[in-house]
C-alpha positions in Angstrom: 1.8 -137.8 -23.7 0.8 -138.2 -20.0 -2.7 -139.3 -19.1 -2.6 -140.0 -15.4 -0.8 -138.5 -12.4 -0.4 -138.7 -8.6 -0.5 -135.9 -6.1 0.7 -136.9 -2.6 0.4 -134.5 0.3 2.9 -134.9 3.1 2.6 -133.1 6.5 5.8 -133.3 8.4 5.9 -133.9 12.2 7.1 -130.9 14.1 10.9 -130.8 14.0 11.0 -133.3 11.1 10.8 -130.8 8.2 14.4 -131.0 7.2 14.3 -134.8 7.2 11.3 -134.8 5.0 13.0 -132.3 2.6 16.1 -134.5 2.5 14.1 -137.6 1.9 12.3 -136.0 -1.0 15.5 -134.7 -2.6 17.0 -138.1 -2.2 14.1 -139.7 -4.0 15.0 -138.0 -7.3 17.9 -140.4 -8.0 15.5 -143.4 -7.6 12.8 -142.0 -9.7 15.2 -141.3 -12.5 15.5 -145.1 -12.8 11.8 -145.5 -13.5 11.2 -145.4 -17.2 7.4 -145.1 -16.9 7.6 -141.9 -14.7 7.4 -139.1 -17.2 7.6 -136.2 -14.8 8.3 -136.1 -11.0 8.3 -133.1 -8.7 9.0 -132.9 -5.0 7.4 -129.6 -3.7 7.1 -127.6 -0.5 3.9 -125.7 0.0 4.5 -124.3 3.5 6.8 -124.7 6.6 5.7 -128.3 7.2 3.6 -129.1 4.2 5.3 -131.0 1.3 4.1 -132.9 -1.7 5.0 -135.1 -4.7 3.4 -134.6 -8.1 4.3 -137.1 -10.8 2.8 -138.0 -14.2 2.7 -141.1 -16.3 1.7 -142.2 -19.8 -0.8 -144.8 -18.5 -2.2 -146.6 -15.5 0.5 -149.3 -15.8 3.2 -146.7 -15.3 1.4 -145.2 -12.4 1.0 -148.6 -10.7 4.7 -149.4 -11.3 5.6 -146.3 -9.5 3.2 -147.0 -6.6 4.9 -150.4 -6.3 8.4 -149.0 -6.6 11.3 -148.1 -4.3 10.3 -144.5 -3.5 6.8 -145.5 -2.5 8.2 -148.3 -0.3 10.7 -146.0 1.3 8.1 -143.4 2.0 5.7 -145.9 3.6 8.6 -147.2 5.7 9.5 -143.7 7.0 6.0 -142.3 7.2 5.4 -143.0 10.9 8.7 -141.4 11.9 8.5 -138.3 9.6 4.9 -137.5 9.0 2.1 -136.2 11.3 -0.4 -138.3 9.4 -0.3 -140.9 6.6 0.4 -139.6 3.1 -2.7 -138.4 1.3 -2.4 -140.0 -2.2 -4.7 -138.7 -4.9 -5.0 -140.4 -8.3 -5.5 -137.7 -11.0 -6.5 -137.8 -14.7 -4.4 -135.4 -16.8 -6.5 -133.5 -19.3 -3.7 -131.5 -21.0 0.0 -131.2 -20.5 3.1 -129.4 -21.8 6.3 -131.3 -21.4 9.8 -130.7 -22.8 10.9 -132.5 -25.9 
């Protein structure tokens, strides 16, 4: 069961869209190593608008992810790739359907 999630909006700098997409696709391998990350999605919502949605069983899992390698890599590359800092929203999950 998931109880909490994150939604992170990413707005790519002009000309950096392919780099943001590649960064997000590369993040999947790292997130697969996070046992507390129940679900993780890298999404594209428009030509230069991207996002991450991920879900966790509890607050400890969410905090572990926020302190993890993908978050650190994103913050390190944010100034180069993004038009503005990532917008991170902490979300409470009311209901979910997951495989398994």
